[in-house]
N, C-alpha and C positions, 0 to 999 in steps of 0.2 A: 479568576483573572481572564479566562478565555471562554466566557459563557456563550458568545456568539461566533467563535472562531475555532481554530484547531490548535492542538498542542504544537509549539514550534519544532520540537524534536521529530514528531511524526511528519510534519511538513518537510523538514530537511531530509529525512530518510527517503520519503517519496520522491523528492526531486533528485536525490542522489541516485536512486534506482534508474530514473530516466537518463541521467547524465552518464552513468556507467553503460547503459544500453547503447546510447549514441556513440560512446567511445569504443564500442565493440568488446565490452567486458561483461558478458552475460552472467558469469558466476558472481561477480561483485554486485551486479544489479539484483540478482536473486537474494543475495545476503542482505542487501539494504532493504528490500521489500519485506523480507521475513522479520527483520528487526522492527520495521514500522508496524507490522501486524502485531507482533508480540507486545510492543509498547502500547499500541492502540487498545489492545484487549486488557491490559493491566491498569489503564488510567481511570477507568470508570467514567469516561467522557464520550458519549455516543457519537458526537460529531467528529471527533478525532478518529474513532474506529471506522466510521463510515468513509472518511477521507482515505484512510489506509486501505480499506477494502476496495474502494474504487480504483486506486492506483494498482493494487494487486491484480484486479481483474484485467486491466489494460496490459499489465506486464505479462500475464498468461496468454492474452490474445497475441501479443507480439511474438511469444515463444510457440504459438500455435498449439497451446494447451487449453483447448476450448472447454473441456469438461471442468478443469480447475477454474477457468474464468467464470463459468456459469455458477459454480459453487460460491465464488466471491460475490458475484452479483446477487445471488439469492440471499446470502447472509447480510448484504448491504441493505436490502429492502425489508428485513425482518423488523 
């Protein structure tokens, strides 16, 4: 159903992460991105996982967790 797109739940969780971040709720943002990554890894849909990893990398950059951002980026390009 989503051969050329991403899973809607992964997309919603990624956007939730940014929304929580902008609202000043970093713990909820981290929870949302972890849920997106978990779902992305279990779906067996590479584009959804890549989308979750991309947002996770940005989340870690915003948190100044550059080593974790680099790990997400490296996993994205595998």
